[in-house]
N, C-alpha and C positions, 0 to 999 in steps of 0.2 A: 504494500500500500504506500502511496505517496506520503511524504512528510509535509504536513500542513502547518507545522509549528511556526515557521517564519512568515507565513502569509497573513495578511489582514483578514480577520474572520470574526464571525459571531457564532456562539455555541448555544444550542438549545432551541426548542420549538418557538417560544415567544419572541426571542430576539431575531431568529431567522425569519419568521413570518412578518414581523414589523419591518425589517429591512427589505424583504422581498416587495412588500406593498409600496415602500418608498423608492423602489428602483435602484437600490444600492448593492444588490447581490449579482455576482457574475455567474456563479454556479453553486449547486447545493450537493452535499454528500449526505446520504441517508443510510443509516445502519440497517442491514437486512433483518436484524432481530428486533427492530422497533415495534411498538404496539401498532396495531392496524389503524387506529384513529390518527396517529401521528403520520403514518405513511400516507393516508388519504388526504389529510390536511395539507401536507407539504406538496404532494403531487398536484393537487388542485391549484394551489397558489403558484407553483412553478409553471404550470400550463397557462394560467392567466397572464403571467409576466414573461412567457417564452424564455424561461431559464432552464438550462440543462441540469439533469440530475445524474449523479454518479452514485454507485453503491459501494458500501463498505461491508466487510464480512460480519462485523459485530459492533455493538456499542462500545465495548471495551477497547477493541482495536482502533476505532475511530477516535476515542478519547486519547489514546496513546499517541496516535498520529498527529494530534493537535497539541501535544505536549502538556496535557492535563492528567491529573491522577484519577479522574472520575470517568465513568462511561458517558458517552455522548450519543444520543439518538440521531441528531441532525446538526450539521454545521453548514453555515453559509459563508462562502468565500466572497469577500467584498471586492468591488470594482477598483 
């Protein structure tokens, strides 16, 4: 998995959705083991904003790739 630690980003559903709606997200990384409601919310918002979605193998792996000690269901890479 790509290392997202150095990239400008937001972590978590609320921050990602807020920044998606504001047009500040370049792409989204969504953990495959996220809850269904999170996956649906993120996919819907990305479709509305024409933002590509990449997949991560797990929340734990995504958190690690972002340089945080916690699991992350979704990460938004900022423009």
